[in-house]
C-alpha positions as CSV (number, residue, x, y, z in Angstrom):
1,M,1.0,-13.1,-50.8
2,N,4.7,-13.8,-50.0
3,A,7.5,-11.4,-50.5
4,G,8.6,-11.6,-54.1
5,D,5.3,-13.0,-55.4
6,A,4.4,-9.8,-57.2
7,V,5.3,-9.6,-60.9
8,G,8.7,-8.2,-61.6
9,E,9.9,-8.5,-58.0
10,P,12.8,-10.9,-57.1
11,R,11.8,-14.1,-55.3
12,F,13.5,-14.7,-52.0
13,A,13.0,-17.6,-49.7
14,T,11.3,-16.5,-46.5
15,D,14.3,-17.9,-44.5
16,L,17.1,-16.6,-46.8
17,L,18.8,-15.1,-43.8
18,F,19.3,-18.5,-42.3
19,T,20.7,-20.4,-45.3
20,D,24.3,-19.4,-46.1
21,G,27.1,-21.2,-44.2
22,L,24.7,-23.7,-42.7
23,P,24.6,-27.4,-43.2
24,E,22.3,-28.6,-46.0
25,M,19.2,-30.0,-44.4
26,D,16.4,-31.7,-46.2
27,D,12.7,-31.1,-45.2
28,D,12.6,-34.3,-43.1
29,T,15.5,-33.3,-40.8
30,G,14.4,-31.8,-37.5
31,Y,14.7,-31.8,-33.8
32,R,12.0,-32.2,-31.2
33,G,11.1,-29.1,-29.1
34,A,13.0,-30.4,-26.0
35,V,16.2,-30.8,-28.0
36,A,15.7,-27.4,-29.8
37,A,15.1,-25.7,-26.5
38,R,18.2,-27.3,-24.9
39,A,20.4,-26.4,-27.8
40,A,19.2,-22.8,-27.8
41,G,19.6,-22.5,-24.0
42,I,15.9,-21.7,-23.4
43,T,13.1,-23.4,-21.5
44,Y,10.5,-25.5,-23.2
45,R,7.9,-22.9,-21.9
46,Q,9.7,-20.1,-23.8
47,L,9.9,-22.3,-26.9
48,D,6.2,-23.0,-26.8
49,Y,5.3,-19.4,-26.3
50,W,7.5,-18.2,-29.1
51,A,6.0,-20.8,-31.4
52,R,2.4,-19.9,-30.4
53,T,3.1,-16.1,-30.9
54,E,4.9,-16.8,-34.2
55,L,8.2,-15.3,-33.1
56,V,10.1,-18.5,-34.1
57,V,8.0,-21.1,-35.7
58,P,9.2,-24.6,-36.5
59,T,9.9,-25.0,-40.2
60,V,10.1,-28.8,-40.4
61,R,6.8,-29.6,-38.8
62,G,4.4,-27.5,-36.8
63,A,2.0,-28.8,-34.1
64,N,-1.2,-30.0,-35.6
65,G,-3.5,-30.7,-32.7
66,S,-3.1,-32.6,-29.5
67,G,-0.3,-35.1,-29.4
68,S,1.6,-33.9,-32.4
69,Q,5.2,-32.7,-32.0
70,R,6.8,-29.6,-33.5
71,L,10.1,-30.3,-35.3
72,Y,12.6,-27.5,-35.5
73,G,15.3,-27.2,-38.2
74,F,18.9,-26.0,-37.6
75,R,18.0,-22.5,-38.8
76,D,15.1,-22.4,-36.3
77,I,17.5,-23.3,-33.5
78,L,19.9,-20.6,-34.6
79,V,17.1,-18.0,-34.5
80,L,16.1,-19.3,-31.0
81,K,19.6,-18.8,-29.7
82,L,19.9,-15.3,-31.2
83,V,16.6,-14.4,-29.6
84,K,17.8,-15.7,-26.3
85,R,21.0,-13.7,-26.5
86,L,19.1,-10.6,-27.2
87,L,16.7,-11.2,-24.3
88,D,19.7,-11.8,-22.0
89,T,21.0,-8.3,-22.9
90,G,17.7,-6.7,-21.9
91,I,16.2,-6.1,-25.3
92,S,12.4,-6.2,-25.2
93,L,10.6,-9.0,-27.0
94,Q,8.8,-6.4,-29.1
95,Q,12.2,-5.0,-30.3
96,I,13.4,-8.6,-30.9
97,R,10.4,-9.3,-33.1
98,T,11.2,-6.2,-35.1
99,A,14.8,-7.2,-35.4
100,V,14.0,-10.8,-36.6
101,D,11.5,-9.4,-39.2
102,Q,14.1,-6.9,-40.4
103,L,16.8,-9.6,-40.7
104,R,14.5,-11.8,-42.7
105,A,13.5,-8.9,-44.9
106,A,17.1,-7.9,-45.5
107,G,17.9,-11.3,-47.1
108,I,21.4,-11.4,-45.6
109,R,23.6,-13.8,-47.5
110,D,26.7,-13.9,-45.3
111,L,25.9,-14.8,-41.7
112,A,29.5,-15.2,-40.7
113,G,30.1,-11.5,-41.4
114,T,26.9,-10.3,-39.7
115,T,26.8,-8.6,-36.3
116,L,23.7,-7.6,-34.3
117,M,24.4,-4.4,-32.4
118,S,22.2,-2.7,-29.8
119,D,22.1,0.4,-27.8
120,G,19.9,-1.3,-25.2
121,A,16.7,-0.1,-26.9
122,S,17.0,-0.9,-30.6
123,V,18.8,-3.6,-32.6
124,Y,20.9,-2.7,-35.6
125,L,22.1,-5.0,-38.3
126,C,25.8,-4.6,-39.3
127,T,27.1,-6.5,-42.3
128,S,30.6,-5.0,-42.3
129,N,33.3,-3.9,-39.9
130,D,32.8,-0.3,-41.2
131,E,29.2,-0.4,-40.1
132,V,30.1,-1.6,-36.6
133,I,32.8,1.1,-36.3
134,D,30.4,3.8,-37.5
135,L,27.7,2.7,-35.1
136,V,30.1,2.6,-32.1
137,S,31.6,6.0,-33.1
138,R,28.2,7.6,-33.0
139,G,27.8,6.3,-29.5
140,Q,24.9,4.0,-30.4
141,G,26.5,0.5,-30.1
142,V,26.6,-0.9,-26.6
143,F,27.0,-4.6,-27.4
144,G,27.2,-6.8,-30.4
145,I,26.4,-10.4,-31.2
146,A,28.4,-12.1,-34.0
147,V,25.9,-14.2,-35.8
148,G,28.6,-16.5,-37.2
149,K,29.8,-17.4,-33.8
150,V,26.3,-18.2,-32.6
151,L,25.8,-20.4,-35.7
152,R,29.0,-22.4,-34.9
153,E,27.9,-22.8,-31.2
154,V,24.5,-24.2,-32.3
155,E,26.2,-26.5,-34.8
156,S,28.7,-27.7,-32.2
157,T,26.0,-28.2,-29.5
158,L,23.8,-30.4,-31.9
159,V,26.9,-32.4,-32.9
160,D,27.7,-33.0,-29.2
161,F,24.1,-34.1,-28.5
162,E,24.2,-36.6,-31.3
163,K,27.6,-37.9,-30.2
164,A,26.4,-38.4,-26.6
165,A,23.3,-40.3,-27.6
166,P,23.0,-40.7,-31.3
167,D,19.7,-42.5,-31.3
168,A,18.1,-40.5,-28.5
169,V,18.5,-37.0,-29.8
170,D,15.3,-37.1,-31.7
171,E,13.0,-39.4,-33.7
172,L,14.6,-38.3,-36.9
173,A,18.1,-39.1,-35.8
174,A,16.9,-42.6,-35.1
175,R,15.4,-42.8,-38.6
176,R,18.6,-41.6,-40.1
177,A,20.6,-44.2,-38.1
178,A,18.2,-46.9,-39.3
179,R,18.6,-45.9,-42.9
180,T,22.4,-46.1,-42.8
181,A,22.4,-49.4,-41.0
């Protein structure tokens, strides 16, 4: 049963965290794994491992047997980049899994105003400047990642990819170009 399926509970999309402030994408819009990995700044091996272990799964199309390709949406690439940033700061993959689950469960609606803070062991979600200040004043915050900034970086990277080679970014970009021609 999904969150919110029980009677009387509010229904939230499982990826609500990754909806506000993002470009509207239909279910057919996606990027192949190689493009998603490059945009997130990770290796294809990391991407494959994170998909197999369900840390970040592609929401457009999962792999269905030999020869099929996963397709990642914009939101997926944002999560990949956030995970990469957290790994780069020394946070364990186990803590990152917990943080990603907490973010999704929180149903954050304003990504631009969200900051991930860490003391090197745990990850804290701050949705206001007061929370950031409170965390730092208690001596817990060592570094922070502004989610809104990462969102814009991913968006800019994908736009640059499409400008550089509009038909070569992924198979769906080629289909979109054919539809508009």
